[in-house]
C-alpha positions as CSV (number, residue, x, y, z in Angstrom):
1,M,-66.3,98.6,-140.1
2,K,-64.3,95.5,-139.1
3,I,-60.9,95.2,-140.8
4,E,-61.8,91.7,-141.9
5,T,-65.1,92.9,-143.5
6,L,-63.2,95.8,-145.2
7,V,-60.5,93.5,-146.7
8,N,-63.1,91.1,-148.1
9,L,-65.4,93.9,-149.4
10,I,-62.8,95.6,-151.4
11,D,-61.0,92.4,-152.5
12,G,-57.9,93.7,-150.8
13,E,-54.7,92.0,-149.5
14,L,-54.0,92.4,-145.9
15,L,-50.2,93.0,-145.7
16,N,-49.8,92.5,-141.9
17,R,-51.5,91.2,-138.8
18,P,-52.7,94.4,-137.2
19,F,-53.5,94.9,-133.5
20,I,-56.5,97.2,-134.3
21,S,-59.8,95.5,-135.5
22,E,-61.9,98.2,-137.1
23,V,-62.1,101.7,-138.5
24,V,-64.7,104.4,-138.0
25,N,-64.5,106.6,-141.1
26,F,-62.9,106.7,-144.6
27,T,-61.0,109.5,-146.3
28,K,-58.4,110.3,-149.0
29,D,-57.9,113.8,-147.6
30,I,-55.0,114.0,-145.2
31,D,-56.6,117.0,-143.4
32,K,-59.6,114.9,-142.6
33,V,-57.7,111.9,-141.0
34,S,-58.6,111.5,-137.4
35,R,-58.4,108.7,-134.8
36,G,-59.9,105.6,-136.3
37,S,-59.7,106.7,-140.0
38,C,-59.1,104.5,-143.0
39,F,-56.8,106.5,-145.2
40,F,-56.6,105.9,-149.0
41,A,-52.9,106.7,-149.6
42,E,-52.9,107.9,-153.2
43,D,-49.9,110.0,-152.3
44,E,-47.6,107.7,-150.3
45,S,-45.6,110.7,-148.9
46,L,-48.6,111.5,-146.8
47,I,-48.7,108.1,-145.0
48,P,-46.5,109.2,-142.0
49,F,-48.9,112.2,-141.4
50,A,-51.9,109.9,-141.6
51,I,-50.4,107.7,-139.0
52,K,-49.5,110.6,-136.8
53,N,-53.1,111.9,-137.0
54,G,-54.6,108.6,-135.8
55,A,-55.3,106.5,-138.9
56,Y,-56.1,102.9,-138.1
57,A,-55.8,101.6,-141.6
58,I,-53.8,102.5,-144.7
59,I,-55.0,101.5,-148.1
60,V,-52.3,101.4,-150.8
61,S,-52.1,100.3,-154.5
62,K,-48.6,98.7,-154.3
63,D,-46.3,97.0,-151.9
64,T,-45.3,99.6,-149.3
65,K,-43.0,99.7,-146.3
66,I,-45.0,99.1,-143.1
67,L,-44.3,101.9,-140.8
68,D,-46.6,100.9,-137.9
69,K,-47.4,97.2,-137.4
70,E,-50.3,97.9,-135.0
71,I,-52.6,99.4,-137.7
72,A,-53.9,97.7,-140.8
73,W,-52.1,97.9,-144.2
74,I,-54.3,96.9,-147.1
75,K,-53.3,96.6,-150.8
76,V,-55.9,97.1,-153.6
77,D,-55.7,97.2,-157.3
78,D,-57.9,100.3,-157.8
79,F,-58.8,103.1,-155.3
80,K,-61.9,104.2,-157.0
81,K,-63.4,100.7,-157.2
82,A,-62.6,100.1,-153.5
83,I,-64.3,103.3,-152.5
84,F,-67.4,102.6,-154.5
85,K,-67.6,99.1,-153.0
86,I,-67.5,100.5,-149.5
87,F,-70.1,103.2,-150.4
88,K,-72.5,100.5,-152.0
89,Y,-72.2,98.3,-148.9
90,E,-72.8,101.1,-146.5
91,N,-75.7,102.5,-148.4
92,L,-77.4,99.4,-149.9
93,K,-80.7,100.2,-148.1
94,H,-80.3,103.9,-148.2
95,K,-82.6,105.8,-150.6
96,I,-80.9,107.4,-153.7
97,Y,-82.7,110.3,-155.4
98,L,-82.4,110.3,-159.1
99,A,-82.6,113.4,-161.3
100,D,-81.7,114.8,-164.7
101,K,-78.4,116.7,-165.2
102,I,-80.1,120.2,-165.1
103,T,-82.0,119.5,-161.9
104,L,-78.7,118.2,-160.3
105,K,-76.9,121.4,-161.4
106,L,-79.6,123.5,-159.8
107,I,-79.6,121.5,-156.6
108,K,-75.8,121.8,-156.4
109,A,-76.0,125.6,-156.9
110,M,-78.9,126.1,-154.5
111,N,-77.8,123.7,-151.7
112,L,-77.0,125.1,-148.3
113,D,-77.5,121.9,-146.4
114,K,-74.5,119.6,-145.4
115,K,-76.8,116.5,-145.5
116,V,-77.1,116.8,-149.3
117,V,-74.6,114.9,-151.4
118,I,-74.6,114.8,-155.2
119,L,-72.7,111.6,-156.1
120,E,-70.4,112.6,-159.0
121,N,-66.9,111.3,-158.0
122,E,-65.0,109.3,-155.3
123,E,-64.8,112.3,-152.9
124,D,-68.6,112.5,-152.9
125,F,-68.9,108.7,-152.2
126,L,-66.4,109.1,-149.3
127,K,-68.4,112.0,-147.9
128,A,-71.6,110.0,-148.1
129,I,-70.0,107.0,-146.4
130,N,-69.1,109.1,-143.4
131,L,-72.5,110.8,-143.0
132,T,-75.4,109.3,-141.0
133,N,-78.1,111.7,-141.8
134,K,-77.9,112.2,-145.5
135,F,-79.8,112.9,-148.7
136,L,-78.0,111.3,-151.7
137,L,-78.6,112.3,-155.4
138,M,-77.3,110.8,-158.6
139,D,-77.8,111.2,-162.3
140,N,-80.8,109.2,-163.4
141,K,-78.9,107.6,-166.2
142,K,-77.2,105.4,-163.5
143,K,-80.5,104.2,-162.1
144,N,-79.7,100.5,-162.3
145,I,-76.8,100.7,-159.8
146,F,-78.9,100.8,-156.7
147,P,-82.2,99.0,-155.8
148,N,-83.6,101.7,-153.4
149,K,-84.1,104.7,-155.6
150,E,-86.6,107.4,-156.3
151,E,-87.0,109.9,-159.2
152,L,-87.4,113.5,-158.2
153,K,-90.8,114.8,-159.1
154,S,-91.8,118.3,-160.3
155,I,-94.5,120.3,-158.6
156,S,-96.7,123.2,-159.7
157,I,-94.9,126.5,-159.0
158,E,-95.5,130.1,-160.0
159,L,-92.6,131.1,-162.1
160,E,-92.6,134.3,-164.2
161,M,-90.2,134.9,-167.1
162,I,-88.5,138.3,-166.8
163,N,-86.1,137.9,-169.8
164,L,-84.2,135.3,-171.6
165,F,-81.9,134.6,-168.7
166,K,-83.8,135.6,-165.6
167,S,-87.1,134.5,-163.9
168,R,-89.1,135.6,-160.9
169,Y,-90.1,133.1,-158.1
170,K,-92.0,134.2,-155.0
171,K,-91.4,137.9,-156.0
172,E,-87.7,137.3,-156.1
173,E,-85.6,137.7,-159.3
174,I,-83.4,134.6,-159.9
175,N,-80.7,133.7,-162.4
176,L,-82.8,131.0,-164.1
177,P,-83.6,130.8,-167.8
178,F,-87.4,129.9,-167.9
179,V,-86.6,126.9,-170.1
180,Y,-85.5,125.1,-166.9
181,K,-88.8,125.6,-165.1
182,N,-89.5,121.9,-164.7
183,S,-86.1,121.1,-163.4
184,F,-86.3,124.1,-161.0
185,S,-89.6,122.8,-159.7
186,K,-88.0,119.4,-159.0
187,A,-85.2,121.1,-157.0
188,I,-87.7,123.2,-155.0
189,N,-89.8,120.1,-154.2
190,F,-86.7,118.2,-153.1
191,F,-85.5,120.9,-150.7
192,E,-88.9,121.8,-149.3
193,S,-90.4,118.3,-148.9
194,N,-87.3,117.2,-147.0
195,N,-86.9,120.5,-145.0
196,L,-83.5,121.1,-146.4
197,K,-81.8,124.6,-146.5
198,Y,-81.3,126.2,-149.9
199,T,-80.7,129.6,-151.4
200,L,-82.3,131.4,-154.4
201,E,-79.1,133.4,-155.0
202,F,-77.5,131.0,-157.4
203,E,-76.1,130.6,-161.0
204,I,-75.5,127.6,-163.1
205,D,-72.9,127.2,-165.9
206,R,-75.5,126.4,-168.6
207,F,-77.3,128.8,-170.8
208,K,-75.1,131.6,-169.2
209,P,-75.0,135.0,-170.9
210,V,-71.7,136.7,-171.7
211,F,-72.2,140.2,-173.1
212,V,-69.6,141.3,-175.6
213,D,-68.8,144.2,-177.8
214,S,-68.2,144.2,-181.6
215,F,-64.5,143.1,-181.0
216,L,-65.6,140.1,-179.0
217,R,-64.5,141.5,-175.7
218,E,-66.6,140.9,-172.6
219,V,-68.5,144.0,-171.3
220,E,-70.8,144.7,-168.4
221,Y,-74.0,142.7,-168.2
222,G,-76.8,144.3,-170.2
223,S,-74.5,146.9,-171.8
224,S,-74.3,145.4,-175.3
225,D,-76.8,144.0,-177.8
226,R,-74.4,141.1,-178.5
227,V,-74.7,138.1,-176.2
228,L,-72.9,134.8,-176.2
229,I,-74.9,132.0,-174.6
230,T,-72.4,129.6,-173.0
231,G,-72.3,126.2,-171.3
232,I,-74.4,124.5,-174.0
233,Q,-73.7,120.9,-175.0
234,N,-75.2,119.0,-177.9
235,D,-77.1,116.5,-175.7
236,E,-80.7,115.5,-174.8
237,I,-81.5,119.1,-173.5
238,F,-80.1,121.0,-176.5
239,F,-83.2,121.1,-178.6
240,D,-85.3,122.4,-175.7
241,E,-82.8,125.2,-175.2
242,L,-82.6,125.9,-179.0
243,N,-86.4,126.1,-179.4
244,Y,-86.6,128.4,-176.3
245,L,-83.9,130.7,-177.8
246,I,-85.6,130.9,-181.2
247,E,-89.0,131.4,-179.8
248,N,-87.8,134.3,-177.7
249,T,-85.5,136.0,-180.1
250,K,-87.7,136.3,-183.2
251,H,-86.8,139.9,-183.9
252,A,-83.0,139.5,-183.4
253,K,-80.1,138.0,-185.3
254,T,-79.6,134.7,-183.6
255,I,-76.9,132.1,-184.6
256,V,-75.7,128.7,-183.4
257,V,-72.0,128.2,-183.3
258,D,-69.9,125.1,-182.9
259,K,-66.1,124.7,-183.2
260,N,-66.4,124.3,-186.9
261,R,-68.4,127.5,-187.4
262,E,-66.5,129.8,-185.0
263,E,-66.0,132.3,-187.8
264,L,-69.7,133.3,-187.6
265,L,-68.7,135.2,-184.5
266,T,-66.9,137.8,-186.7
267,H,-70.2,138.6,-188.4
268,R,-73.2,140.6,-187.1
269,F,-75.3,138.9,-184.4
270,N,-77.4,139.6,-181.3
271,F,-77.5,136.2,-179.8
272,A,-74.9,133.4,-180.4
273,M,-75.5,130.0,-178.8
274,I,-72.0,128.5,-178.3
275,V,-72.2,124.7,-178.5
276,G,-69.6,122.3,-177.2
277,F,-66.6,124.6,-176.8
278,D,-65.3,127.7,-174.9
279,V,-64.9,130.9,-176.9
280,K,-61.6,132.7,-176.3
281,L,-62.6,136.3,-175.8
282,N,-60.4,139.2,-176.8
283,E,-59.0,141.4,-174.1
284,K,-59.7,145.0,-173.7
285,E,-57.1,147.5,-174.6
286,E,-55.9,149.5,-171.6
287,K,-56.4,153.3,-172.0
288,G,-53.4,155.4,-172.2
289,L,-52.7,158.3,-169.9
290,F,-54.3,160.9,-172.2
291,D,-57.1,158.8,-173.6
292,D,-60.8,159.7,-172.8
């Protein structure tokens, strides 16, 4: 990208008259700076290292001593806004795939392909800027940001429920609560229709079982009849998860616990859905020398 284009794009202030005229990549990670890089200097102490590694432009957020007059020094008000503007310019015509939060969690956990980027923060935007061959995904709640977008579609798949937390796909046991079947089919369709590499050995941090004993100490998976279901938020997916839990635990003691009802965990239960907070588990007592 030409320096003149870059400065105008990010509403920056060019602090000098550089000899170089363009940059070839963008990064805020000092370890990724190479010849021709544009370096976002959030930590000014790293600027000398960026110059030594070949940076052609340094972007700062305040007046800074110019250490090398041949490269470009650009001042901006906000790093995040600048990065997003560069991303949007570079990807204006590039397709953005949109998906719900569970599908994105699954794709992130299953992905083995460097071409896949889930856009969640400025590091992801920078990664996408520097890739030529790429598949970009974003939360479908942000669908109005980009003109060229496509919602991920589900397909018909054969998925068998094994238990509350596991399913079977293509004869392989996977860590997938059956309630997420539709999102899983979208993820499979995304990977397979685009010939992207993925794995079925994955876990997500939602509807995740933690087996505990009567003292609320974590024990080995499957070794207790008390289970905390973690990673749950009171959002648009919650009632699907709650109905799934109730439907499949009719003969068990099932409770729903938020921060204001945490005392319920001191009572008898089989399944406890933890909503909106992290439970602090008790630690196991270490056995003494003569204990069994």
